[in-house]
C-alpha positions as CSV (number, residue, x, y, z in Angstrom):
1,X,9.5,70.4,5.2
2,X,12.5,71.5,7.2
3,X,15.6,73.2,5.7
4,X,18.8,71.3,6.0
5,X,22.2,73.0,5.9
6,X,25.1,70.9,4.5
7,X,28.7,72.1,4.6
8,X,30.5,71.4,1.3
9,X,33.9,72.2,-0.1
10,X,32.9,73.3,-3.6
11,X,29.5,75.0,-2.9
12,X,30.0,76.3,0.6
13,X,26.9,75.9,2.8
14,X,24.1,74.5,0.8
15,X,20.5,74.9,2.1
16,X,18.1,72.3,0.8
17,X,14.5,71.5,1.7
18,X,14.2,67.8,2.5
19,X,11.8,65.7,4.6
20,X,13.3,63.7,7.4
21,X,12.9,60.6,5.3
22,X,14.7,62.2,2.3
23,X,17.4,63.6,4.6
24,X,18.0,60.1,6.0
25,X,18.1,58.6,2.4
26,X,20.6,61.3,1.4
27,X,22.9,60.3,4.3
28,X,22.5,56.6,3.4
29,X,23.3,57.1,-0.3
30,X,26.4,59.3,0.5
31,X,27.7,56.7,3.0
32,X,27.1,53.8,0.5
33,X,29.0,55.8,-2.1
34,X,32.0,56.1,0.3
35,X,31.6,59.8,0.7
36,X,30.5,62.3,3.3
37,X,27.1,63.9,2.8
38,X,28.9,67.2,1.8
39,X,31.1,65.4,-0.7
40,X,28.1,63.6,-2.3
41,X,26.2,66.9,-2.5
42,X,29.2,68.6,-4.2
43,X,29.5,65.7,-6.6
44,X,25.8,65.7,-7.3
45,X,25.5,69.5,-7.8
46,X,28.5,69.5,-10.2
47,X,26.1,68.7,-13.1
48,X,23.3,71.1,-12.1
49,X,23.1,74.0,-14.6
50,X,19.8,75.5,-13.6
51,X,16.9,74.7,-11.3
52,X,16.3,73.7,-7.7
53,X,19.2,72.2,-5.8
54,X,16.7,70.4,-3.5
55,X,14.8,68.9,-6.4
56,X,18.1,67.9,-8.1
57,X,19.4,66.2,-5.0
58,X,16.1,64.4,-4.3
59,X,16.1,63.1,-7.9
60,X,19.7,61.8,-7.6
61,X,19.0,60.2,-4.2
62,X,16.0,58.3,-5.7
63,X,18.0,57.3,-8.8
64,X,20.8,56.0,-6.5
65,X,18.5,54.0,-4.3
66,X,16.7,52.6,-7.3
67,X,19.9,51.6,-9.0
68,X,21.3,49.9,-5.9
69,X,18.1,47.9,-5.5
70,X,18.0,46.9,-9.2
71,X,21.6,46.0,-9.5
72,X,21.7,44.0,-6.3
73,X,18.6,42.0,-7.4
74,X,20.1,41.4,-10.8
75,X,23.4,40.3,-9.3
76,X,21.6,37.8,-7.1
77,X,19.7,36.5,-10.1
78,X,22.6,36.2,-12.4
79,X,25.4,34.9,-10.2
80,X,23.9,31.5,-9.5
81,X,22.4,31.2,-13.0
82,X,25.6,32.0,-14.9
83,X,28.2,30.8,-12.4
84,X,29.7,34.3,-12.1
85,X,31.3,33.8,-8.8
86,X,34.2,35.9,-10.0
87,X,32.0,38.9,-10.7
88,X,32.2,41.9,-8.5
89,X,30.5,45.2,-8.2
90,X,32.6,48.1,-7.2
91,X,32.6,51.9,-6.8
92,X,34.4,54.4,-9.0
93,X,37.6,54.4,-6.9
94,X,37.9,50.6,-6.8
95,X,37.1,50.3,-10.5
96,X,39.8,52.8,-11.5
97,X,42.3,51.1,-9.3
98,X,41.5,47.6,-10.7
99,X,41.5,48.9,-14.3
100,X,44.9,50.5,-13.7
101,X,46.4,47.1,-12.7
102,X,44.8,45.4,-15.7
103,X,46.0,45.1,-19.3
104,X,43.3,46.3,-21.5
105,X,42.7,45.4,-25.2
106,X,39.6,47.1,-26.4
107,X,36.7,49.3,-25.3
108,X,33.3,50.0,-26.7
109,X,30.6,52.4,-25.6
110,X,27.0,51.1,-25.3
111,X,25.3,54.3,-24.2
112,X,24.7,53.5,-20.5
113,X,27.9,51.6,-20.0
114,X,31.4,51.1,-21.5
115,X,32.8,47.6,-21.9
116,X,36.5,47.1,-21.8
117,X,38.1,43.7,-22.4
118,X,41.5,42.6,-21.2
119,X,43.3,40.6,-18.5
120,X,43.1,41.3,-14.8
121,X,46.1,41.7,-12.5
122,X,46.4,37.8,-12.3
123,X,46.5,37.4,-16.1
124,X,43.0,36.1,-16.4
125,X,40.5,37.1,-19.1
126,X,38.4,40.0,-17.7
127,X,35.5,42.1,-18.7
128,X,35.2,45.6,-17.2
129,X,31.8,47.2,-17.3
130,X,32.0,51.0,-16.5
131,X,28.5,52.2,-15.6
132,X,28.0,55.6,-17.1
133,X,24.9,56.4,-14.9
134,X,25.5,58.7,-11.9
135,X,26.2,57.0,-8.6
136,X,25.9,53.4,-9.9
137,X,28.2,50.5,-9.3
138,X,30.5,49.1,-12.0
139,X,30.9,45.4,-12.7
140,X,34.1,43.4,-13.3
141,X,33.9,39.8,-14.5
142,X,37.0,37.7,-14.4
143,X,37.1,34.3,-16.1
144,X,39.3,31.7,-14.3
145,X,41.5,31.2,-17.4
146,X,44.3,32.9,-19.4
147,X,43.6,34.4,-22.8
148,X,45.2,31.2,-24.4
149,X,42.8,28.9,-22.5
150,X,39.9,31.2,-23.4
151,X,40.8,31.0,-27.1
152,X,41.1,27.2,-26.9
153,X,37.7,27.0,-25.3
154,X,36.1,29.3,-27.9
155,X,37.7,27.4,-30.8
156,X,36.5,24.0,-29.5
């Protein structure tokens, strides 16, 4: 397998051993995450304590591809079934920006994700699911009703 050199800010020039297919997958995952390949490699290597950089990057690429496939399939299955037209997947930056505009009421950790409840920037009931797995999308579900309307519906 060929060596690939990737220029990064945090780690300098990183040399990793990847096949052409793995190298293409790395570029795809980085672009899908809204990062350059160097930025994605820096981010990915930030949690590597020991071991092979190449193996660590390969593992993270596979995890990212798998997660994107699973989450997109689940979204396709759930949206029509549950009527979640106001559900959206988003990356870290968009999630933080949306959460900053929201009014939050409570949060609870569930191991792989954190659920925060509150109201979105429009004053509608919203559920914010922060995915705690590396390089995975987050989910925001907004109900088309105010908290008062929500309470009235729950009480009925």
